Kinemage of the C-alpha trace (Angstrom):
@kinemage 1
@onewidth
@group {chain A} dominant
@subgroup {mainchain}
@vectorlist {calphas} color= white
{ca met a 1} P -0.061 -0.142 -0.077
{ca val a 2} L 2.184 2.610 1.088
{ca gly a 3} L 5.610 0.949 1.245
{ca arg a 4} L 6.839 -1.972 3.620
{ca asn a 5} L 8.158 0.092 6.461
{ca ser a 6} L 8.040 -1.272 9.929
{ca ala a 7} L 5.830 0.678 12.409
{ca leu a 8} L 8.895 2.018 13.950
{ca gly a 9} L 10.402 3.138 10.461
{ca leu a 10} L 8.451 6.463 10.773
{ca leu a 11} L 10.755 8.255 8.776
{ca ile a 12} L 8.790 7.843 5.578
{ca gly a 13} L 11.712 9.533 3.512
{ca ala a 14} L 12.393 12.849 2.203
{ca ala a 15} L 9.558 12.888 -0.237
{ca val a 16} L 7.144 12.164 2.425
{ca gly a 17} L 8.477 13.843 5.676
{ca thr a 18} L 8.057 12.876 9.230
{ca phe a 19} L 5.331 12.443 11.707
{ca ser a 20} L 6.042 13.736 15.121
{ca leu a 21} L 5.761 11.102 17.861
{ca ile a 22} L 4.674 13.060 20.822
{ca pro a 23} L 2.188 11.191 23.007
{ca asp a 24} L -0.804 12.669 24.734
{ca his a 25} L -0.066 12.226 28.416
{ca gly a 26} L -3.415 13.705 29.418
{ca ser a 27} L -4.593 16.992 31.233
{ca ala a 28} L -2.035 18.715 33.400
{ca gln a 29} L -4.894 18.990 35.978
{ca asp a 30} L -5.180 15.542 36.222
{ca pro a 31} L -2.797 14.150 39.049
{ca leu a 32} L -2.410 10.879 37.694
{ca ala a 33} L -1.642 12.165 34.232
{ca thr a 34} L 0.858 14.495 36.006
{ca ala a 35} L 2.611 11.585 37.703
{ca cys a 36} L 2.607 9.759 34.422
{ca ser a 37} L 3.822 12.707 32.186
{ca tyr a 38} L 7.367 11.839 32.280
{ca leu a 39} L 7.173 8.433 31.081
{ca ser a 40} L 8.459 7.179 27.795
{ca ser a 41} L 9.228 4.070 26.199
{ca glu a 42} L 12.446 3.795 27.973
{ca ser a 43} L 10.858 3.915 31.321
{ca pro a 44} L 10.335 0.650 33.617
{ca leu a 45} L 7.724 -1.735 32.178
{ca asp a 46} L 5.821 -1.961 35.613
{ca glu a 47} L 5.514 2.038 35.783
{ca leu a 48} L 4.427 2.270 32.128
{ca thr a 49} L 1.897 -0.715 32.557
{ca arg a 50} L 0.718 0.889 35.634
{ca cys a 51} L -0.072 4.341 34.097
{ca ala a 52} L -1.253 2.618 30.834
{ca glu a 53} L -3.815 0.285 32.710
{ca gln a 54} L -5.072 3.717 34.420
{ca gly a 55} L -6.142 4.721 30.907
{ca ile a 56} L -3.338 7.506 30.287
{ca ala a 57} L -3.247 7.770 26.442
{ca gly a 58} L 0.622 8.768 26.407
{ca ala a 59} L 1.455 5.837 28.633
{ca gln a 60} L -0.492 3.291 26.189
{ca phe a 61} L 1.309 4.808 23.418
{ca ser a 62} L 4.716 4.409 24.976
{ca leu a 63} L 4.021 1.078 26.292
{ca gly a 64} L 2.984 0.022 22.586
{ca phe a 65} L 6.127 1.488 21.374
{ca lys a 66} L 8.231 -0.316 24.060
{ca tyr a 67} L 6.748 -3.536 22.982
{ca asp a 68} L 6.988 -2.903 19.166
{ca gly a 69} L 10.618 -2.159 19.657
{ca gly a 70} L 11.675 -4.688 22.082
{ca asp a 71} L 12.936 -1.921 24.124
{ca gly a 72} L 14.283 -3.873 27.118
{ca ile a 73} L 11.681 -6.712 26.749
{ca pro a 74} L 10.902 -9.284 24.343
{ca glu a 75} L 9.114 -7.738 21.061
{ca asn a 76} L 5.609 -8.422 21.055
{ca asn a 77} L 3.674 -7.057 18.119
{ca ala a 78} L 0.423 -8.249 19.395
{ca glu a 79} L 0.786 -6.390 22.477
{ca ala a 80} L 1.957 -3.234 20.792
{ca val a 81} L -1.124 -3.303 18.615
{ca arg a 82} L -3.325 -3.628 21.884
{ca trp a 83} L -1.848 -0.569 23.469
{ca tyr a 84} L -1.549 1.644 20.361
{ca arg a 85} L -5.033 0.787 19.657
{ca leu a 86} L -6.234 1.747 23.222
{ca ala a 87} L -4.447 5.036 22.944
{ca gly a 88} L -5.721 5.516 19.374
{ca glu a 89} L -9.217 5.288 20.323
{ca gln a 90} L -8.635 8.036 22.778
{ca gly a 91} L -7.307 10.238 19.860
{ca asp a 92} L -3.414 10.088 20.481
{ca thr a 93} L -2.445 10.782 16.927
{ca ala a 94} L 1.022 9.029 17.143
{ca ala a 95} L -0.814 5.867 18.040
{ca gln a 96} L -3.190 6.276 15.113
{ca phe a 97} L -0.636 6.925 12.632
{ca ile a 98} L 1.499 3.936 13.821
{ca leu a 99} L -1.621 1.709 13.561
{ca gly a 100} L -2.270 2.802 10.016
{ca leu a 101} L 1.089 1.912 9.022
{ca met a 102} L 0.676 -1.636 10.959
{ca tyr a 103} L -2.418 -2.361 9.043
{ca ala a 104} L -0.911 -1.222 5.716
{ca asn a 105} L 2.088 -3.405 6.256
{ca gly a 106} L 0.640 -6.354 7.894
{ca asp a 107} L 3.025 -5.593 10.814
{ca gly a 108} L 1.840 -7.651 13.898
{ca ile a 109} L -1.603 -7.802 12.351
{ca pro a 110} L -3.238 -9.092 9.232
{ca glu a 111} L -3.033 -6.451 6.371
{ca asp a 112} L -6.130 -4.544 6.083
{ca asp a 113} L -6.065 -1.534 3.790
{ca ala a 114} L -9.488 -0.424 4.708
{ca glu a 115} L -8.459 -0.297 8.438
{ca ala a 116} L -5.247 1.467 7.489
{ca val a 117} L -7.290 4.090 5.661
{ca arg a 118} L -9.696 4.553 8.552
{ca trp a 119} L -6.629 5.176 11.127
{ca phe a 120} L -4.936 7.564 8.683
{ca arg a 121} L -8.084 9.434 8.126
{ca leu a 122} L -8.416 9.957 11.886
{ca val a 123} L -4.908 11.632 11.914
{ca gly a 124} L -5.349 13.404 8.540
{ca glu a 125} L -8.463 15.133 9.609
{ca gln a 126} L -6.682 16.652 12.710
{ca gly a 127} L -4.353 18.435 10.022
{ca asp a 128} L -1.016 16.497 9.940
{ca ala a 129} L 0.386 16.731 6.390
{ca val a 130} L 2.076 13.144 6.394
{ca pro a 131} L -1.270 11.194 6.712
{ca gln a 132} L -2.780 13.733 4.392
{ca phe a 133} L -0.367 13.024 1.622
{ca ile a 134} L -0.610 9.153 2.278
{ca leu a 135} L -4.606 9.239 2.014
{ca gly a 136} L -3.942 11.193 -1.267
{ca thr a 137} L -2.028 8.527 -2.700
{ca ile a 138} L -4.347 5.780 -1.286
{ca tyr a 139} L -7.221 7.567 -3.202
{ca ala a 140} L -5.231 8.134 -6.305
{ca asn a 141} L -4.164 4.483 -6.479
{ca gly a 142} L -7.400 2.991 -5.165
{ca asp a 143} L -5.707 1.147 -2.298
{ca gly a 144} L -8.134 -0.265 0.202
{ca val a 145} L -10.837 2.327 -1.234
{ca pro a 146} L -12.445 2.813 -4.654
{ca lys a 147} L -10.078 4.945 -6.888
{ca asp a 148} L -11.319 8.388 -6.355
{ca asp a 149} L -9.130 11.237 -8.039
{ca ala a 150} L -11.307 14.232 -6.700
{ca glu a 151} L -10.706 12.680 -3.067
{ca ala a 152} L -6.858 12.314 -3.852
{ca val a 153} L -6.839 16.063 -5.205
{ca his a 154} L -8.421 17.036 -1.757
{ca trp a 155} L -6.004 15.159 0.597
{ca tyr a 156} L -2.985 16.277 -1.532
{ca arg a 157} L -3.942 19.851 -1.516
{ca leu a 158} L -4.268 19.815 2.279
{ca ala a 159} L -1.073 18.496 2.449
{ca ala a 160} L 0.565 20.638 -0.115
{ca glu a 161} L -0.700 23.803 1.504
{ca gln a 162} L 1.351 22.757 4.553
{ca gly a 163} L 4.483 22.541 2.279
{ca his a 164} L 4.635 18.825 1.797
{ca ala a 165} L 6.777 18.605 -1.314
{ca thr a 166} L 5.927 15.420 -2.748
{ca ala a 167} L 2.064 16.459 -1.978
{ca gln a 168} L 2.568 19.530 -4.045
{ca ser a 169} L 4.272 17.588 -6.989
{ca asn a 170} L 1.315 15.173 -7.058
{ca leu a 171} L -1.338 17.909 -7.151
{ca gly a 172} L 0.809 19.480 -9.747
{ca leu a 173} L 0.380 16.346 -11.765
{ca met a 174} L -3.331 16.237 -11.237
{ca tyr a 175} L -3.753 19.784 -12.562
{ca asp a 176} L -1.254 18.654 -15.386
{ca asn a 177} L -3.282 15.585 -16.409
{ca gly a 178} L -6.740 16.782 -15.473
{ca asp a 179} L -7.235 13.880 -12.894
{ca gly a 180} L -9.946 14.583 -10.331
{ca ile a 181} L -10.005 18.350 -11.244
{ca ser a 182} L -10.236 20.552 -14.457
{ca glu a 183} L -6.903 20.380 -16.239
{ca asn a 184} L -5.099 23.837 -15.643
{ca asn a 185} L -1.340 24.048 -16.673
{ca ala a 186} L -0.792 27.519 -14.820
{ca glu a 187} L -1.907 25.585 -11.663
{ca ala a 188} L 0.354 22.728 -12.398
{ca val a 189} L 3.148 24.902 -12.859
{ca his a 190} L 2.486 26.716 -9.360
{ca trp a 191} L 2.444 23.473 -7.486
{ca tyr a 192} L 5.507 21.982 -9.590
{ca arg a 193} L 7.385 25.022 -8.779
{ca leu a 194} L 6.728 25.023 -4.932
{ca ala a 195} L 8.028 21.364 -4.810
{ca ala a 196} L 10.841 22.166 -7.101
{ca glu a 197} L 12.124 25.034 -5.129
{ca gln a 198} L 12.258 22.528 -2.137
{ca gly a 199} L 14.353 20.544 -4.323
{ca his a 200} L 12.050 17.913 -5.251
{ca ala a 201} L 13.641 16.089 -8.323
{ca thr a 202} L 10.262 15.073 -10.180
{ca ala a 203} L 8.753 18.445 -9.843
{ca gln a 204} L 12.013 20.013 -10.933
{ca ser a 205} L 11.899 17.767 -14.079
{ca lys a 206} L 8.251 18.450 -14.661
{ca leu a 207} L 8.681 22.361 -14.416
{ca gly a 208} L 11.473 21.733 -16.868
{ca ser a 209} L 9.064 19.942 -19.198
{ca met a 210} L 6.506 23.033 -18.823
{ca tyr a 211} L 9.165 25.511 -19.710
{ca his a 212} L 10.237 23.273 -22.597
{ca asn a 213} L 6.727 22.948 -24.054
{ca gly a 214} L 5.354 26.477 -23.158
{ca glu a 215} L 2.760 24.863 -21.127
{ca gly a 216} L 1.229 27.298 -18.305
{ca val a 217} L 4.348 29.506 -18.841
{ca pro a 218} L 5.824 31.126 -21.867
{ca glu a 219} L 8.386 28.592 -23.591
{ca asp a 220} L 11.954 29.472 -22.117
{ca leu a 221} L 14.808 26.799 -23.031
{ca ser a 222} L 17.031 28.362 -20.605
{ca phe a 223} L 14.767 27.682 -17.703
{ca ala a 224} L 13.715 24.432 -19.137
{ca tyr a 225} L 17.515 23.312 -19.132
{ca met a 226} L 18.055 24.758 -15.749
{ca trp a 227} L 15.379 22.693 -13.989
{ca tyr a 228} L 16.223 19.677 -16.178
{ca asp a 229} L 19.816 20.040 -15.029
{ca leu a 230} L 19.155 20.306 -11.237
{ca ser a 231} L 16.734 17.177 -11.447
{ca ala a 232} L 19.374 15.412 -13.418
{ca ala a 233} L 22.035 15.908 -10.837
{ca gln a 234} L 19.663 14.062 -8.422
{ca gly a 235} L 19.532 11.239 -10.779
{ca asn a 236} L 16.409 11.546 -12.617
{ca gln a 237} L 16.884 9.689 -15.845
{ca ile a 238} L 13.788 11.422 -17.512
{ca ala a 239} L 15.356 14.867 -16.752
{ca arg a 240} L 18.953 14.064 -18.121
{ca glu a 241} L 17.387 12.689 -21.394
{ca ser a 242} L 15.375 15.838 -21.637
{ca lys a 243} L 18.419 18.065 -21.266
{ca asp a 244} L 20.135 16.065 -23.863
{ca ile a 245} L 17.358 16.711 -26.327
{ca ile a 246} L 17.038 20.361 -25.345
{ca glu a 247} L 20.674 21.184 -25.850
{ca gln a 248} L 20.139 20.263 -29.572
{ca arg a 249} L 17.833 23.443 -29.775
{ca met a 250} L 20.055 25.837 -27.761
{ca thr a 251} L 22.857 28.124 -28.617
{ca gly a 252} L 26.238 27.944 -26.911
{ca gly a 253} L 25.098 31.177 -25.123
{ca gln a 254} L 21.722 29.753 -23.984
{ca ile a 255} L 23.344 26.769 -22.674
{ca ala a 256} L 25.745 29.077 -20.916
{ca glu a 257} L 23.088 31.191 -19.415
{ca ala a 258} L 20.982 28.131 -18.089
{ca gln a 259} L 24.193 26.580 -16.591
{ca arg a 260} L 24.671 29.976 -14.785
{ca leu a 261} L 20.998 29.991 -13.591
{ca ser a 262} L 21.532 26.329 -12.468
{ca arg a 263} L 24.606 27.346 -10.475
{ca glu a 264} L 22.913 30.410 -8.692
{ca trp a 265} L 19.656 28.287 -7.757
{ca ile a 266} L 22.297 25.766 -6.048
{ca glu a 267} L 24.117 28.608 -4.218
{ca thr a 268} L 20.771 29.993 -2.845
{ca his a 269} L 19.374 26.733 -1.905
{ca pro a 270} L 22.272 24.839 0.357
């Protein structure tokens, strides 16, 4: 579904971003919650269990995390799922997100795309960009839900507006192809550019293509070359081939200008 990462592998990658694992330890006015607030997955098992059994969501999450990673105790995915679920049902977003991953990957529980979507949606509706991006990809691919490009656009937009580079690039592609939304090359360029300025190689290649073909922007071979060059430097084969093709249409002066633009971009985007 969303890649075979373990539940502890919450670094989804530079294209996806990271999800903050900060458990909810309850209200500071609750004496029990205050007493349990210092606990983490590294805390002694008996202390974590005592607080978790009293219904403190943060302790339940941390206990699940402890079982998940085998932190000082034998790894036990079934116990991890049980405690994550108890925390998730209380609204702990970190537990909800991990449960989404575990259902997506069949990690400790039978793989269940529909359940993964349910847990990701609970987190995404609370405004976090990473599950919003994942939901966009799920609906775009029809994983565990009917394929729905309009719904994919909805979730990609929520994540893209928070600066998620891959969501921005994918939203640009939806506008580019008219998938789930009216085709709009200017909007495609807008979203490709936001992702490209963050160093997203696919968006840089796509933006180069827009300049190459004069779609959504006036044709400009120097800018097309620049974006292809930046993308190719990150290993994008399509960009590399496109740059070779476009060179045949450019003068030596245009190529030199494009290379200067590429160097300046790199210098201003360390």
